[in-house]
C-alpha positions in Angstrom: 0.1 -0.4 0.2 1.0 3.6 -0.5 2.0 6.3 2.1 -0.1 8.9 2.0 1.5 12.3 2.9 2.4 12.0 6.6 -0.1 14.6 7.6 -2.8 13.0 6.8 -4.0 10.5 9.5 -1.1 10.3 11.7 0.1 12.8 14.4 3.1 11.0 15.8 6.3 9.8 13.6 6.3 6.2 12.3 8.5 4.4 14.7 7.1 6.6 17.5 3.5 5.2 16.2 4.6 0.7 15.4 6.4 1.3 19.0 2.9 1.9 20.7 1.0 -0.1 18.3 2.6 -3.0 19.1 3.3 -2.5 23.1 -1.0 -2.1 22.4 -1.1 -5.6 20.7 1.3 -7.1 23.4 -1.3 -5.8 26.4 -4.7 -6.7 24.7 -3.9 -9.6 22.2 -6.1 -10.5 20.1 -7.4 -7.7 18.2 -9.0 -6.1 15.4 -7.5 -4.1 12.8 -10.0 -1.3 14.5 -9.6 -2.2 18.0 -6.1 -1.3 17.5 -6.9 2.3 15.9 -9.1 3.3 18.6 -6.7 2.7 21.0 -3.8 5.2 18.8 -6.7 8.0 18.5 -7.1 7.5 22.6 -3.5 7.7 22.9 -3.0 11.2 20.3 -1.0 8.9 18.0 -3.5 9.1 15.1 -6.2 11.0 13.9 -9.8 9.8 14.4 -10.3 9.5 10.3 -10.3 7.7 7.4 -6.9 8.0 6.4 -6.0 7.5 10.3 -7.7 4.2 10.3 -5.7 3.3 6.8 -2.5 4.2 8.1 -2.5 1.7 10.9 -3.8 -0.4 8.4 -1.2 -0.2 7.1 1.2 0.2 9.6 -0.3 -3.8 11.3 -0.3 -5.2 7.8 3.9 -4.2 7.2 5.1 -5.0 11.1 3.0 -8.3 10.8 4.6 -9.3 7.0 8.5 -8.5 8.8 8.3 -9.9 11.7 7.8 -7.0 14.1 4.0 -8.6 15.6 2.5 -12.1 15.6 -0.2 -12.9 12.8 -1.9 -14.3 15.7 -2.5 -11.4 17.8 -4.6 -9.8 14.9 -8.3 -11.1 14.1 -10.6 -10.9 11.8 -14.0 -12.9 12.0 -15.5 -11.8 8.4 -13.6 -14.4 7.1 -13.2 -18.1 7.7 -12.7 -21.6 6.5 -15.5 -24.3 6.7 -14.3 -28.3 6.7 -14.6 -31.5 7.9 -13.1 -32.8 11.0 -10.9 -36.3 10.7 -8.9 -38.7 12.3 -7.1 -41.2 11.5 -8.0 -43.6 14.2 -11.2 -43.9 16.7 -8.2 -43.7 19.3 -7.4 -40.1 17.8 -10.9 -39.1 18.1 -11.0 -40.0 21.9 -8.3 -37.7 22.5 -10.1 -35.2 21.1 -12.6 -35.5 22.7 -10.8 -35.2 26.4 -9.6 -32.4 25.2 -12.3 -30.8 24.0 -14.5 -32.3 26.8 -16.7 -29.5 29.0 -19.2 -30.3 31.6 -22.5 -28.1 31.7 -22.4 -24.9 33.2 -25.7 -23.7 34.1 -27.6 -27.6 34.3 -28.1 -26.4 38.1 -27.8 -22.3 37.9 -31.3 -21.7 38.4 -31.3 -19.4 35.1 -30.0 -18.8 31.3 -27.3 -16.2 29.9 -26.6 -15.0 26.7 -24.5 -12.1 24.8 -25.3 -10.9 22.4 -23.0 -8.8 19.8 -24.0 -6.4 17.6 -20.7 -7.2 15.2 -19.1 -10.1 14.6 -15.7 -8.5 14.3 -15.4 -8.6 18.1 -16.8 -11.8 18.8 -13.0 -13.5 18.7 -12.3 -10.5 21.6 -15.2 -11.5 24.3 -15.4 -15.6 22.5 -12.5 -16.8 25.0 -14.5 -15.7 27.9 -18.5 -17.1 26.7 -16.3 -20.3 25.9 -15.0 -21.0 29.8 -18.1 -20.2 31.4 -20.3 -22.4 29.0 -22.4 -19.2 27.4 -24.1 -19.2 24.0 -22.5 -16.1 22.0 -24.9 -14.5 19.8 -23.4 -12.3 16.8 -26.4 -10.8 15.6 -24.8 -8.4 13.0 -26.7 -5.4 13.3 -30.7 -6.2 13.0 -30.9 -10.3 13.1 -32.5 -12.0 11.0 -36.1 -13.3 11.9 -35.4 -16.9 11.3 -31.9 -16.1 13.7 -33.9 -14.4 16.2 -36.9 -17.4 15.8 -34.4 -20.5 16.4 -33.4 -18.3 19.4 -36.3 -18.0 21.1 -36.8 -21.6 20.5 -34.4 -22.3 22.2 -35.7 -19.6 25.1 -38.7 -21.3 25.1 -37.1 -24.6 25.7 -35.2 -23.5 29.0 -37.9 -23.7 31.6 -35.5 -20.8 34.2 -34.7 -17.3 33.8 -33.2 -15.9 31.1 -31.2 -12.7 31.0 -29.6 -11.8 27.4 -26.5 -9.3 27.4 -26.0 -6.9 24.5 -23.0 -5.1 22.8 -23.4 -2.7 20.3 -22.5 0.7 19.1 -23.6 4.0 20.8 -26.0 5.5 18.0 -29.5 5.0 17.0 -28.6 2.2 14.9 -26.7 0.0 17.7 -30.1 0.8 20.2 -32.3 0.3 17.2 -30.9 -3.3 16.7 -31.2 -3.7 20.5 -34.8 -3.3 20.4 -35.1 -4.7 17.9 -33.9 -7.9 19.1 -35.5 -7.7 22.6 -38.6 -7.2 21.3 -38.5 -10.2 18.6 -37.5 -12.5 21.0 -40.4 -11.2 23.7 -42.2 -11.9 20.7 -41.5 -15.6 20.2 -41.0 -16.9 23.3 -43.7 -14.6 25.6 -43.8 -17.4 28.2 -39.8 -16.9 28.6 -39.2 -14.3 31.8 -36.4 -12.4 29.5 -34.8 -9.6 31.0 -33.0 -8.1 28.1 -30.2 -5.1 29.4 -27.2 -3.4 26.8 -24.0 -4.3 28.5 -22.0 -1.8 26.2 -21.9 0.7 24.6 -23.5 2.4 27.7 -23.0 6.7 27.8 -21.9 6.6 31.5 -18.9 4.0 29.7 -18.5 7.1 27.4 -18.5 9.3 29.7 -16.1 7.3 32.5 -13.3 5.7 29.7 -13.4 9.2 27.1 -14.0 7.0 24.0 -13.7 8.7 21.3 -16.9 9.6 18.9 -17.4 10.0 15.0 -20.2 11.9 13.5 -23.2 10.5 13.5 -24.9 9.0 10.4 -28.1 10.4 10.5 -28.0 14.3 11.0 -29.1 15.5 14.3 -28.2 12.8 16.0 -25.8 13.2 18.7 -21.8 12.3 18.0 -21.7 8.2 18.8 -19.5 5.7 20.2 -18.6 2.4 17.8 -18.1 -0.7 20.8 -14.4 -1.1 18.8 -13.7 2.0 21.1 -13.8 0.0 24.2 -10.3 -2.0 25.2 -10.6 -5.5 24.7 -9.7 -6.1 28.6 -12.8 -3.8 29.7 -14.9 -5.9 27.2 -13.8 -9.1 28.2 -14.3 -7.8 32.0 -17.5 -6.7 31.2 -18.6 -9.9 30.0 -17.4 -11.6 33.0 -19.0 -9.7 35.3 -22.8 -10.4 33.9 -22.2 -13.8 33.6 -20.5 -14.4 37.4 -23.5 -12.4 38.7 -25.4 -15.4 37.6 -23.3 -18.3 39.1 -24.3 -20.0 42.5 -20.9 -19.4 44.5 -17.5 -21.3 43.8 -20.2 -23.3 41.1 -17.6 -22.9 38.3 -14.7 -24.0 40.8 -17.0 -27.3 41.5 -17.4 -28.1 37.7 -14.2 -27.3 36.5 -12.9 -29.9 39.1 -15.5 -32.4 38.0 -14.8 -31.8 35.0 -10.6 -32.9 34.9 -11.9 -36.0 36.8 -14.4 -36.9 33.5 -11.3 -35.6 31.5 -9.1 -38.3 32.8 -11.7 -41.2 32.5 -11.9 -40.6 28.4 -8.4 -40.7 28.6 -8.0 -43.5 30.5 -10.5 -45.7 27.6 -8.3 -43.8 25.1 -5.3 -45.6 26.6 -7.5 -48.7 26.5 -8.3 -49.2 23.1 -4.9 -48.2 21.9 -3.2 -51.3 24.0 -5.9 -53.6 22.6 -5.9 -52.6 19.0 
């Protein structure tokens, strides 16, 4: 990518910016390109413009190609590979089962929790938290499709406990309207389910407390907006984890993990027996 004039998008010099980018990504990995961009804006290194975004994207590309920055520190969930999972033998399949075995955490929790995202770009940022706590991560991509909402509501109807739905999205009118639409359709498709719906981010309080950078509104007359990407990955993970842990019985997670390790050893024992007889 050919560089524009340095004054377009950049405040600090090239070396200072790349050093800061390395520090940011090492501390907060994994991150999307847009999240790195917002962190450079917060630190006063880059102008909050399209040229500024392009500059950060170019720096990240160059730094990964020349070996300064590991590729896995930057994630992109908008592109993915679809392929079957295969094994060389039944023992290998059981090895994989033991490694990936997770015990249901919510069987006796008395509630159901879901995390909904407006953008799939940040799903990898919080998925390690939702995976750890056995919580569904629902990627709506703005206004979710009717089919996806209906399917999600049918799952809620089958669970005879209160459901707590937490939504993360931009602070603009589009983000709020999308969240309201999700809530209305879930309630409409599952009218007898006890649903509590809450927007976890981006809130007005977060914008004030964390001094999040704004962007111009999409529609005239709307206030300046803040994208969910402007919140640092660490804060996003903390927000999600606290919301989930609020609904777990005391020490439930630790007890489950102990039982999970014991059952993993049982599967591993089956693998050893199978290998001895094969």
